[in-house]
N, C-alpha and C positions, 0 to 999 in steps of 0.2 A: 674498792675494800682496801684493809688493812690488817694487818695481824699485830700483837703484840708479842715481846716478851717477859720474863719476870727482869725485875729490873735490880741494875750491878747499883751496891749503896759505895760511895765513893765518899771520900770528907773534901774537902772545897781546895785542899792543897794540892792535891793531885791532879783536882780538875784545872786548877791555874797551871799546871807543871805538861799539860799538851795539847795546846788550840790551835792544833797544824794548820787550820782554816784562817786563824788569827792572822797566820802570817801571811801561806798564802795571798791572802785579799788584800795584804796591807792597813789593815782596819787603824790601827795605828796614826798611821796619816790621814785616810776616809774621816774620823774621829776627831780630827783638828778643822775640817772644814765643815763638817755639817755632822750633827748627831739626829734627827730625824724627828726636831722638835718642832711642837704645831706637830705629828701627823698620827691621823687616827686608822690603824691599822684592825679592822674586822678579821675575825678568827670565828669563822664558821668548823663544830669540829668536837671534838668529848668533851668538852669545858674545860677552864684552864685552872688549877687549884692554886690558891696562894702559895706563893715561896717569896723566900727575902733576896731572892737573886733580880724580883720584878717587882716588889713591894710598890714601888712608885707610877709604876706604869698601868698599870691593870685597872680598869675603868667599869663599873659595875653593867655588864652586859643583859642576857637573857634566857630562858633554858625551855626551848621548845620541843624539849619530846614528852611521852605522854606524861609523866608523874613532873613535867616543867612548874614552872613558877617562881625560877629564883634566879640565879643572879647570872651563869654562864658560869659563875667559881665556883667548879664542881666539878672532878675529872677522873672518873675508876679507873680507867683506863693507864692513864698519865699520857695519852699520847696531844691531845693539845695544851698540856703544861710545858712538853719540849719543847714543840713549836715557838709556842710566845720565851722560851728562852732562848733560843739560836734569836728572835727576830729580837725583843728588846730587853734584854737581861742587862744589869745595870753594873754587875761586877760587884756590888756587896759581899765583906768578908775573904775577898779573893775569890770567889766563888764564878756568878758562868757572865762574859760579856756579849751582848749580843752583836748585831750588823748595825743595829741602829738603839741605841741608849736612853735616848729620851723620848721617843718615839709612846705613844699608849694605845694600849692592845684592848681590843674592844671584845671580849668573851662574848659566845652562843654555844650554846650548847646543844646540838642537832640529832645526837646518839649517843647510848650508851654504850652499846654492846659495837655495832658495825652499823656504816654509814647507809642513810636509803638517798634519793633521787631526789623524794620531794622533801621529807626534809631537810637538802642540804638548800634545794631548792628557796625554801624559809629563808636558811639560815642568813642566805649573799643577798635573799632581798629586804632583811630588818638591818642587815648590814648597809646596806645602800643606804635606806632610806633614816639611821642614825649615826649618820655622819662619817663612816669609814670613806678615805680618801682611797686606799690599796685593802681589798681583801685576798687574805692569803686563804686556799684551797689546796691542803695539804693532804690532799685523797683522790681518790676515782670511785665512780658511780655508774650508775646505767641515766645512758640519753633519756632526755624528757624534755616535752615540754612544757612543764612545769622549770625547770631547769633552765633551756633556751631561753623564757620571759623573766628569771631574776637576773641571767646578766645582763639580758636588755636594759631592763632598769636601772643596772648598777653604773651601768656606760654608760647610761642618759646621764643617770646623777656626776657622771665622770669622774668614778672608782675604778680604779686601775683592778680588773679579779686578774689574779696570778695562779696557776695552777701547775701540777705535776703532772707528767705524763705520764705517768707510773712503771710499776717494776715489773719484771721477766727475765726469766732465763730463756724464755721459752720463743719470743719475738712476737707477741700480739700484739696487735696495732692500739696506738694512742689512746689514752682513758678519755672520759669524761667528769669533769669542762675544759680537760685540757685542750681533747679535740676543736673545739666550738670556736666560731666566729671570736675573732675580738679578744682571745685569750691568751695572755702567755703562759705559754707553753713551755717549759723548764724540765730539763735532763742534768742527769747527775755527775758529778766527778771522781775519779778515786784519788785517791793521795800522793800518785804522782803527776796529774791534774791532765792525764787522759777519760777519757770517758769511760763510766764505769760501764762492766759491764751485763747488768740487769738492769740498770737506765734505757725505759722502750723509746724506740726511732721512730723515726719518719716526718714529714715534711714540713708538719703540722710545730716541730720543736723550734726556739726558736734562739734558747741560752741553754749553758750549761751553769753547773755551780757548785763547789763541794757538797759530796751528799752520802758520806764514809767514811766510818767514827768522828762523828763530831760530838761532842760531850755535850749535856745539854740539861736543861730541869726535870729533878722527880718530881712526882704527885704527892709525894712525903716530905718538902724541905727536904731532898736527896738529891742523887745525879745518876746519869744516865747516858749509855752512848749507845750512837742512833743511826742506824746507814737508811739509806732510802731518796727516788726523787721528793717523796713529804720535806726532808730534811733541806736539800738542797731548791725546793721554792720559799722555801723560810727565807733564806738566806736570801735571795732575789728580790722581797719582799721587802726584808728590811733598806737592801738596798734602796728600789723603789721610796721608801718611807724620805731617806738620805736625798735623794735626789728630787724627790717633789717640796724639802724645807729648803736645800738649794735654792731652790729655782720653780718658786710659786704659782709663778706667770703659767709654765708648762701644763696643761692636759695630760688628761691620761695618756691618749696615743703619743705623745711628744714624748711622756716621759719612757715608753718602749721602746721609743726610736731612737733618745738618747741612751739606754739600753743597752740595745745590738748593735748600734754604730761604732760603738766605743768597745764591743768584746774583740776579744784576743783571738784569732783564728788559730786552731788547733785541727788535727787530721787533718784530712785533704783539702787542698787548698777553695776560698770562698765554699760559700754556704752548702752544708752538708745535713742530711738526715739525724745525724749522733748530736749535736749540740748547733744546729741552726747557725747564727752568725758565729760563734763561737764560747768561746770562758768568759764570766762576768770578772770585770775588771772597775769595779767602783772609785779607785781612786782616777782612770783617765774620766768617767763617767760623770763625774765630779771637776771634773780640770780641763776638760777639751774643750774647743771650741767649733761646736756641734749647729752647721745652720739647722733653725727648727727647719719642722719635715711638713711639708705645704697642705694643707686641710684639705684642698683641692688638687683634681689630677690637673697637666698643663694642658691650657691649649694648644688644640693642634694649629701647625700653621694652614692655610687657605690652598688649597689645588695648584698649582699655575694651571693660565689662564690653554684650553685647547678641546679640541673635539668632548662631547661627552663620548660619555665609552659606556657599555653595560655589562654588569657583569653578575653574577647568583646574587641570590639576594642573601647575608646574613642571617643562619638561623641564630637564637638565642639554643643555650644550651643545654640539654634535657634537664630539669631539678633531679637530687638525685647524682649527677657524676661527680670525684674526688674535688675538691675543696669549696663545694656548695653543698654543708652540712646541715640544710636546712630542714625542717620536719614538713612532710605534702601532709593535706589535710584533705580532705572530700570537696570538690567543688561542684555547683549546678548548675548549670544554662540551659538555654531553652530545652536543648536533647542532654537528658542527664547523662552523662559521661564518668562513669566509679577509676580512680586513680589510686593507687595504693601506693606507697611508695615504702619498703623493706629496708629497714635499720637494724645491723648485727649488733645487737643489745650486750655486751659480757662488760663484766665487774673483772678488768685492771687491778691486782697488788699492790699500791701503795707501801705495805711493809717494812714499815719502820720499827726493827729489829733492834734489842739487845748484841752488844756483841764483847765477849771477852777482851780485855784489852792486855797487849802483852807488857 
């Protein structure tokens, strides 16, 4: 789920005056290499209201809410509009410059008040079938088979699904769809470049990006300041657009590999549950010589000649064990055996919230 706060109205000059994440990510250098041109980013969210800072970047999308029928360009909450600015703002009138200022936003309005799993699944499916190469999911919801199927469809279309791990001060489990296989799960960094204390941790988190005190676009042509893994997710989606534009031959899994292989290790040495492979390093992702990840596992070497030995049969791990986030179904064989799997349904708040700037 997500929560929102009243917007802070700012003038464009004050927006330009504090782009800390812009400097932290060295976006000025990254934009000399790639600006995300030709990349379409699907944004299933609360809609995207038109704003002068991404007027050139917004496409006609869809509205799948109960009263739908629109182009996705209406946002009562401001959440989707804020994510659009972080991803693809082009900085007109000294406003917000996004991570991928030449990318296109495909707005998909999936909710008016609070996200629901079924509606989000429809939004992801729509994005995957309408040309999105990156799908930004800056929210969490309950797990469902519909959501799993929608993500599988998007992945089959080579769309990269990126989702926030969730925000909590109580250490709840990773949110969905970030917890699902094949989704790039994102955590948040504070201004100090370290893991933000509200960012949910877990073995599925792959990378962290700035997620505190980010100034972005508001639904009334104004600006807001937001925190949360939702904002960090938008930053990573913009970075993925830069990489896909720079290296168009890379598949979605290969883009993930390039982003994670070039991340800056922070916290405990090596991979950890806070930020996975580390902090997003966009410039390195665009410039480093990274071998392409192999799509197939390496072929094992044949065993050395010798007498055969007997050992215990290898048993497949039971479904539902950690690392298998597949949903169980009822199977019928000659003897009917009913198996049920219990899935903890929870809603982890992504709480993009407005903060008063000092």
